[in-house]
Structure formats: structure tokens, C-alpha cells
C-alpha positions in Angstrom: 68.5 66.7 98.2 71.4 69.0 97.5 71.0 71.0 100.5 74.5 72.0 101.3 74.9 73.8 98.0 72.7 76.3 99.3 74.3 79.0 102.1 73.5 77.1 105.2 75.9 78.6 107.8 78.5 76.2 109.3 80.5 76.8 112.8 83.8 75.8 113.8 83.7 76.1 117.6 84.8 79.1 119.6 86.9 77.0 121.4 89.3 76.3 118.7 88.9 79.3 116.8 92.4 80.5 116.9 93.4 77.2 115.6 91.1 77.7 112.3 92.6 81.1 112.4 96.3 80.2 112.5 96.1 77.8 109.8 94.3 79.8 107.8 96.5 82.8 108.0 100.1 81.1 107.8 99.4 77.9 105.7 96.4 79.3 103.6 94.3 76.0 105.0 90.3 77.7 104.1 88.4 77.3 107.4 85.7 74.8 105.5 88.6 72.6 104.0 89.8 72.0 108.1 86.4 71.8 109.2 85.9 69.3 107.0 89.0 67.1 107.7 88.2 67.3 111.0 84.5 66.4 110.7 86.4 63.2 108.8 88.4 62.6 111.5 85.5 62.6 114.0 83.3 60.4 112.2 85.9 57.8 111.1 87.0 57.3 114.7 83.3 58.1 116.3 84.1 60.9 117.9 81.3 63.5 118.4 81.4 66.3 120.7 78.9 69.4 121.2 80.8 72.4 120.2 81.4 75.2 123.0 80.1 78.3 121.5 80.0 79.4 117.6 83.5 80.3 116.3 84.2 81.0 113.0 81.4 80.8 110.2 81.4 79.8 106.6 78.7 78.8 104.1 78.2 75.3 102.8 78.6 76.8 99.3 81.5 77.3 99.7 82.1 73.4 99.2 82.9 72.1 95.8 81.3 68.9 94.7 83.9 66.8 95.9 83.5 68.5 99.7 79.9 68.1 99.4 80.1 64.7 98.4 82.3 63.8 101.8 80.0 65.8 103.7 76.8 63.9 102.5 79.3 60.5 103.1 79.6 61.8 106.7 75.9 62.3 107.1 74.4 59.1 105.6 77.4 56.8 107.7 76.1 58.2 110.9 73.9 55.5 112.4 71.6 57.6 114.4 70.9 60.2 112.0 71.9 59.4 108.5 70.5 56.2 107.4 67.4 57.2 106.2 67.6 58.9 102.7 64.0 60.4 103.1 64.9 62.5 105.6 67.4 64.8 103.0 64.1 66.1 101.4 63.0 67.1 104.8 64.3 71.0 105.8 63.9 70.2 109.4 66.3 67.8 109.0 69.1 70.3 107.6 69.7 71.9 110.8 70.3 68.3 111.8 72.8 67.4 109.3 74.6 70.8 109.9 75.0 69.7 113.9 76.2 66.5 112.8 78.9 67.8 111.0 79.6 70.2 113.2 79.9 67.6 116.2 82.1 65.6 114.1 84.3 68.4 113.4 84.8 69.1 116.9 85.6 65.7 118.0 87.9 65.7 115.3 89.4 69.0 116.5 90.0 67.7 119.6 92.1 64.1 118.5 94.0 66.8 116.7 94.9 69.0 119.6 95.2 65.8 121.7 97.0 63.7 119.7 99.0 66.2 117.6 99.2 69.8 118.7 99.9 68.7 122.5 102.1 71.0 124.0 102.3 73.3 121.4 98.5 74.4 122.2 98.3 76.1 125.5 94.4 75.8 125.5 93.9 79.5 123.9 96.5 79.2 120.7 98.9 77.5 118.9 102.6 77.9 119.3 103.3 80.4 116.6 106.9 80.2 116.4 106.2 76.4 115.3 106.5 75.8 111.5 105.4 71.6 111.0 101.5 71.8 111.7 100.6 71.1 108.3 103.3 68.0 108.1 102.0 67.1 111.8 98.9 66.5 110.3 99.1 65.2 107.3 101.5 62.3 109.2 98.8 62.0 111.6 95.9 61.5 108.9 98.1 59.1 107.0 98.5 56.9 110.0 95.0 57.2 111.1 94.3 55.7 107.7 96.8 52.7 107.9 95.1 51.2 111.4 92.9 48.9 110.5 89.3 49.9 111.6 88.4 46.7 113.7 
């Protein structure tokens, strides 16, 4: 059942690849952690988007136990794909689960670009002179958590 412990390839989108690279290089935010943060944000807000081309790749075995548990929680809480626990033992489901996480990560990154990065994102890369991206992201996430979900 712990299929994420294997070396499944996961992808961020090509569209936002430069954001992943910039936040990794400047703030040591690892790709898989940014991916999971975006997937969590996307899932919490029901924002799923199909990735437009494969960008940065990483392996699912980079996730530690807590990160894998978070990824499984995202999958399990999805109304269309995650409610059937028996599917977690079906190898054909693994690719669906990966695409689900990638779609939520894309939706979460869409939210960050629209609501946090705004004019600091030119559609290709972030403004490299701006230094408060981690503060802006964390402030946004905390504000999202405080919002009543209904």
C-alpha cells in the first residue's frame, strides 16, 4: 500500500519550473517540499489543473514519512479517486494517484502565482531582486488556514 515509498517519478510543471528552481536555489526549498505544499494548497481549495508539460522531476522516495502521509491524505480525500481503499493495492492506480498529486500541485501553484507572486512573476520567472518570497508564501498559507472552509 505504501507505493510512494518506491521510486515513482513525480513532476512539477514546465510552466512553473523557474519558480521551483528559484525557490530552491535562493531559499533551499526542495522541489518535493514545494510540490507537496502546492498540492496541499490545491487540494484544500479544490484547485486541480492539468500540468502543461513536465518540468522538474523528483522521486517519491524523497518524501519522509510525514510527507508521504500528507500525500496519501490528499489522495484519500479526493472525492473522485481516493475514497476506494482497495485501489491503493492496484498498481494501475499508482499513476492516477501521481497525476492527482501533480494536478493539485499545479492548482496550488496557480493560486500562489495569482495571489502571492502577482507582479513579481512575469510569466517566465520571478523577480530575482525581491527577497521576501518565503514570508509572502507563509503569510498566504496562514491566512488560508484561518479562513472558514464553508
